[in-house]
C-alpha positions, 0 to 999 in steps of 0.5 A: 652477637648484635650490639646494644648501648645501655647505661652503667651507674655513675655518681652524677652521670651514668656512663655508656656501656656497649654490650652483646645482646641476643638477636631478637626473636620476633613474635608472630605479628612482629617485624625483625628490624635492623637499625641503620640510624638512631637519634638522641633526645633530651630525655636520653640526657635526663636519663643519663643525668638521673633526672628521669623516672624508672631508669633502667640499666638493661634497656638500650637507650634512645626512642628514635630510629630508622630501620630496615625490615629483615623478616616479615611475619605471615600473620600480618594483615595486608595494610601492614605488609612491608617487603624485606629491606623496606625502610621504616620509622618506629612509633617512639611510644606505646599505649596510645592509639587514637584518643585525641585527649590522651593515652587509652592506657599506661603510656611509655616512651621507648629507650632507657627505662624499665617501663619499656624493654625496647630501645633503639641504640642497638643493632636489631629490634623486634616490634609489632608490624602495626607500630611502624610507618614506611620511611619517606623516600626523600629522607636520608637514613639520618634524617629519617631517624631524626623524625619520630619523637620530635616530629610526633611531639611537634605535630601534636603540639602544633596541629592538634593542640594549638588550634591555629595550624592555619595559613596566615596565623602568627606562631611563636616557637621558643628556643629554636635549635632543638629537634621539636622546635625545629619541626614545629617551624617546618610544619608551620611554614608548610602550613603557610603560617608566619612563624617567629622564633626565640633563641639566645643565639643570633646565629640560630635565629638566622638559620631559622630564617633560612628555613622559613621563619619570618623573624626572631628575637633573643630571649636573653634580653628578658625585658625587651624581647616581647617588644622587639617581637611585636615590631616584627609582626605584620601590620594587618595582624599585629598579635600572636595566635599561638605560642609553642613552648618547650621551656616553661618558666615565665613564658605566659608572663612574657607573651600574654600581651602579644597574644590575641584574645583567646590565644593559645600557649602549648607547652610540650616541656619545661627546662626552666628551673622557675615554675610557670606562672599564670597572671590574672591578666592572662586569665582575663584575656582568656589565654589558654595554656595547654599541656602536650606530650608525645602523641598517639599512633594515629597522630604518628601516621598523620605526621609521617604522611604530612612530611612525605606530602610536603617533602619536609626534611628534619634538620640534622645537626651532627652525625657520629658513625658506629655503635662502637664509637662510644667517645663520639656518642658521648660528644653528642650528649655533650653538645646537647647538654651545652645547648650547642646543637642546631637540629637532631644529633644522630648515631649512624650504625656501621655496616648498615647495608648488611641485613640479617636474613632469617627465613625466605625472602619475600 
């Protein structure tokens, strides 16, 4: 039988559990897909730490995957026609089609919760044909699996919300090393922006510079990093146009002096214990603080096409092979918990070249 990984209840940290599951039976408008690689996000760690709502012990973990088409339904319109063995990326959420302001209905992210039965840490899934995009050919299976959630979140935060996704703009990306921050860096470089980064690690800053960042500063120097960053900005544009942030805390207090009048701070997550504050000086400077989370089906398609057009490769930090390798997968979660990663952490499925064939091959 096919395998899937769910969580079993733990006192402070839920354990991984490998179980047999039935082969999904796709509906008339669904594709049967074989997962070839799946990637971990911070939300999966929060689920294991019991820090996420609506946790499920039945739904497989993970929202990110690269998969191959096993069967193709006949009741699919021509734009969604995909041949058997085509590699695809699965939209990591559902309930949000096109509205640029937010979801049209209750939105859910796949993996590990009772709000969606779908999770990607399993060998086979059945999904609506309208929810997949062909994987860019220049990506490996692992790179493709690293793209959906981080790429979508980064695309909306940078391209849709920042109002500064233009050549020559100065963009600060905080906490470089995580999947979303790295994708914002790559999108910004592809757009011709001057991208700067923060990190607690000099090594991560240097790696970001090798990917196109103009420079970076250590945020552990709490009092001095804004001044150090100002010295890196170009003389003809000595200010930030936008900040893309995934930490929260004192980001507004720290960055408002660096931002131009009407500058934008986009927050796609909060990992800091301290709540964000909005100083009156930032208000008087017309600084905009915008929330951003995930993105629509339309934005998912836009993001994948941009990646294909610009030959962007998501950064993969580490790959563990085999859905049976619970110890190795646990190590990936440990890397994430300790902040050791630079890039996405990926599970490569074993025997990924074997595809279940049901019905005639098209």
